N, C-alpha and C positions, 0 to 999 in steps of 0.2 A: 255450313255457313261460316264466315270467320269470325274469329273473337280475339281481342288483344286487350290488355290492359295498359294503363298508361306508365304501370309500374314497370312493366317489362321495355315500355319505350326510355323510359328514365334511366334502365338499367338496373343500379345496384347502389341508389341514395339510403337506402336503406341497411346495407351494410354494416358493420358495429368499426369504429376507428380502431388504426394500426400503429403501437409504439412509433416515434419519430425515426428514421434509420440516419445513418451517417448521409451528408450531401458533399460533395464537392463544389466549392463556388469557384466558378472560372468565369469572370468578365472581359469579354472582344478590348479592344479600343477602338476611338472612334475619331474623325477630323472635326474639330469644332472651328465654325468659322462663325461671324456677325457680319451685320448688314447697315449701309448708311442709304437712305432711302430719300433723304433730302435731295439731291439731284434728280428727282422723277418728277414730270410735269404732267398732271393732268386734271381738266375741270370738268365738274357733274356728268351725269349721266352716263352713259356708255363708259366713256374714257377714266374715271372716278371708278366705275365699277372692276374695269380691267387693273388697275392701280392696286385697287386694294383687295383683290383676287390675288393678283400677283406676293402684295405683300404678306396675306397669312398665307400661302403655299409654301412659299421661302420661311415661315418660322412655324411650319408644322415637323419638320426632321428635328428631332433634340438635339444633334451635334448646332445647330443652326440659330441665330438670335437677332434681332435689331439690337442696332447698340448706334449710340451718337456718334456724328463724323470724327470725334476727338479719337475716340477706339477703337472703329470698324476696321473689320478687314480689311470688306469689298464694300466699294461705293456701286449704287444701281443708279444709273444715268440713263437719261432718255425721256421718251414722252409719248404719251395717247392722246391722238386728237380725231375730234369729230370730223368727217368730210363727206357730205350728204349722206347716205345709209350707212356709210362704210365706214370704220373706224383705222388710222393711220396709225403704228407700233412702232417704236423705235427701241431698241433694250442693247444697254452697254454694262459688261461687269468689270469693273475697273480695280485691281487692289490698290490699298494704302498705300501710297508715295508713288505710284506708278502710271504712267501716262498711257501704256498698251492696253488695249480692249483685253479681258480672260475669255469675253464670252460680247458678241454684237449680232443685232440680227434685224432684220427690218421689215414690217408685216401689213399687209392692208386687206381689214376682212370684216365682214357683216358686225355689224352690232349685236348681234344676239350671241355672236361667240366670243366673246372676248372673258368669260366666264373660262369656256374649252381652253382659249390661248393662251390663258396666263397658267393655266396649271400644265401644259405643256412647256413653255418657257421654264418653270419653274424644275420640271422633271429635267431638262438640258442642263439648265445651272447645278442641278443636285450630280448629276452622271459626271458634269466636267471636273467638281470638285472632290466628289467622294470616290469617284468610278465606281458606282452602283450604281444599278437602274432606278427612275425616278420614278414613286409612286404617287403621285399628285394624279395622274391620270387612269387610276386604275382602279373602277369602282368596286365597291363591295355590295356582296348579296345577304340581305337580313332579314329575320325575322321581326315584324312589328304589327306594334297593338296600339293604336291612335287613342289619343286619350278620349273618354268618353264613346270608346268602340270596342265590342265586343268579341268581335274578330280577327283573329290573327294573320296576315298574308307576309308574300313574299314583298320585301323592298329592294331598290338598288342605290343605294347614295355614292354621292365622291367624298372623298376624306376631307374635304374642308366642308363637308353639310348640303355643298352644292349640287343640283341635277336631279334630287329624290324621285323617283317614281316609282309607283306601284303595278310590281308584277299578277298576282292574282289577286283573285277576289271569289275564292273557295267557301268564304263562309264556315270555313271548318279548321282545324288543327292543320298545321304545316312544320317540319322540323326540319334539321339540318341540311340545307340548303351547301351546296358545292359546285362551283363554277369548273367543267369541263378543262383540261389542260388549254384545247385552243381559245379559251375564253369565248366561244360563241353560243354555247348552252349552261344550262342549270339544271343539276339532277338534286330531287328533294321527295321527302316522304308526304303527302298529303292526305286526307280520312276523309276527300269530299263527296266519296262514296259511301263513308260509314266504316271504312277498312284502313288501315295503314295499306297505300301503295307507293311505289316510287313512280315519278314522275322524269322526263326528262322536257323542259323548258329550251327553245329554241328563239334567241332574239332576235332577228332580222332575217327572214321575214318571221312576224310571231308565230308559233309554231307549237303544240304539246302534244306528247306520245304518253301513253303509259310504259316503263320498262319493265315492273314487273306488280304481277298482282296474285300471287303463291295462294293460298291457304294459310291462314295466320298471319303473324309479322311480315312485312317487307318494309326496311329501312337502311338506313347508313352510305347510300348509290355514290359510291366512291371510280368515278371511271379511269382506265390508266394511263398512263404516260402518250401511249400511241394510239387511245383514243377504240382501241378493237373491244376494250374487256371492260366489267365492271365488277368492284367487289361492292358486295350487300349484306344483310342479315335477315336469313329466312328463319323461318320456325315451323314451315310446312313438315316438315319429320318430326316433330313433338315439342323441339326446346330452340330458340335462339341459336343459330350456327354461322359461321362464316362460309359465303360459296363465293365463287368467280363466275361470272356468265358471260361467255360471247355475243356479244352486240351482233355480230352478222348472224350466225348461226341457231343462238339461240341454248347453244349446248349449256351444260353446266359441271363445274367441279367444287364438290363440296372440299370445302379444307381443312374443318376441324370437328371432332366426334368426342365431346369432352362431358363428365356427366354433372347433372345437377349445376347446370351454371349457365349466364345469358352471354352472349357477344356483343360488343358496340364497334360504331365506330371508325370502319378501317378505312385508312389512308395509305396510300402506294408511296412505295420511294422513287427517286428522281426518273432511277433507273428502271424502272417497273417491275426492277425482281424479287422484290418481297411489298411486305402487305403490313404494315403495323396494325393492332387491333386491342380491343378489352376485354378481358373475360377477366371472370371472378370462379375461376374453378379452382382455384388454390386458397379458397375461403371471401377473397376482397377482391375488388377490382383493381387490376395490375394492366400495365402494357405490355402486350406479346408482339414479337414479330417471326412471320413466316415466309418459305418461301413461294413464291406466287404457283410454283409447281407444285406446291402441299408437301407434307412433312412435318417434322416435330416442331411443336411453335415454341420458340424461346423467351422466356421473362425477362425484361429487360427493368422494370422500374422496382427498387426497393425501396420499403419504409413509406410512409402516407396513410393516411383514412381508406382516400379511395382518390385513383390516378383515372383521368376520362378524358375525351375527347383530343387525341392526337392527331397531330396534322404534321406530314411530314415536308421539310423544307428542301428547295434544289439548295440552298446550302449543307445539306446529309441529316442536318438536327432535325430532332422533334420536339415539336410546342404542343404542350397539354395541360389538363389542370389539373390539379393535386391539392389534396383537402391536407394544411396545416393548420394546427395551431387553431381551431373550430373555426376558418375559413378555406374557401375555395380560392387559391391562389394559380398563377400562371408558372411554368415552368420549361425548362429546356434542357433534351438529355441528349447527350452522344449517342446512339444505339451501341457503335463500338466499343466506345472505352466504357460507357455506364458514368461519365460524369454526371451528374443536375447541379443548374442552377438555378435562382428565383428572381424572375423580373418583375412582379407586381408588387406595391404598398400594403401592406398588412392594416389598410385602413376599410375595407371592403371586401365582397368579393367579386374574381374578376375570372371567370368563365370561357368559354370555349373559343380561345385565342386561333388567329392564322395567321400567316406570315405575309408580307407585303411582296411585292417585286424586288425590293433590294437584298430581301435577307437578313434584313437587320432591325428592320423597324416590324410592329405586330398589332394586330387590332384584338381586343377583346370585350365581353362584355362586362361592364362592374355594374353590380349590386350592391344598392344599399338601401335598407328601410322598405324593400319591396318594389323599388322602382331600379330601372335597370336601361341601361345607355352605352353609347361607343367609346371605348377610352383607346388612346394612342399608347404603346408602348414600346422599347426597346430593348436591346441585349445586354445593354449595362442597368439595366432596372433604374434610370436615372429619375424616373416618376410616370407618371400617367399625364394624360393628355384628354382632355374632351372633344370629340369629333365633331356630336350629335347633339343640338339646341331644339329638339323636335318635342315635345311633351307626347309622352307615350312610354312605352317598354319597349327598347328596341334589345333581340339579342342574338345568338347565333349567327355571328355575323364570319360572310368568308370572302377572302381579298383577290380578285379576279389575277391569275397568273399575270 
């Protein structure tokens, strides 16, 4: 019979604190832009919904803000008009003091699609101004517990808080959801059968399959960039260790074998050649990098009480949770140089961070007085923006690539 404690799944929260080490603060720059929306007309119903959604999504990035006509860098011009069951939309972006459009498009869409269109337009404007992919159209998967509900399930929601959809109804604990690199499925750990097994939930058509149900713990499922393998944590041989499983053949490669320690939270490098994971085999939880073919793990974090939940971004940097001065904070490390900086305010715990598609913004779970919700962070550490105003507890977010 399988057996596993929640203490193992949460890994090492009981390890003693470690003296704070040296941290190099590096803050990349950004392109600040402000927008005047007074030149856009929309009245009631779906047209107003489009306008409000566009306004909200263009104000989400930390480098963007709304401003009065006298000081805005750009004017957002156009209209949204109801035309039968359709909404006709025209959007232009014009620089201050200029007459030529920086961006200009026309659309005719079903009235039920205005939210999706607003996110699309926002992403296109964001990419035009920053040369980075937009993230408004990229949904976030997370673990959620609605107010008054004892169950924790998986949900999907857009960063503007719209389009929330419940994915699972297992009436059991679910943990660590992660999007597959192609965005077509999600892996996660569920206790739906009483034991921690790893599942893959395909979205369209909706279909679920069990990926790993070995004896003991099965957790941390992270699919490789090429979609062929999955890194996972198994305790089938006595203690939690890192393995890589071939999804086609079922072949398994054991990656680690260290005494008296638990492993957790594997995440692949963008090129699929390395895996970062958490191990406590040197006394406290730290981040280690190992070749995808096996070998000796290399420790990359120094200092902090607990270093947890790494996610390797397409920008080559790793975001993770680090306990400092009694709080769980969001930190970023360059795995090559070891340079580290912190990006979350010291007003609450910010845990389980995940990269946005632009490689600049982050989503994390902010917890204060026992209540958790989603917040937007950025690489400059400019502050935190609330993304979700739904009552309940929301945590372990992972942004669609």
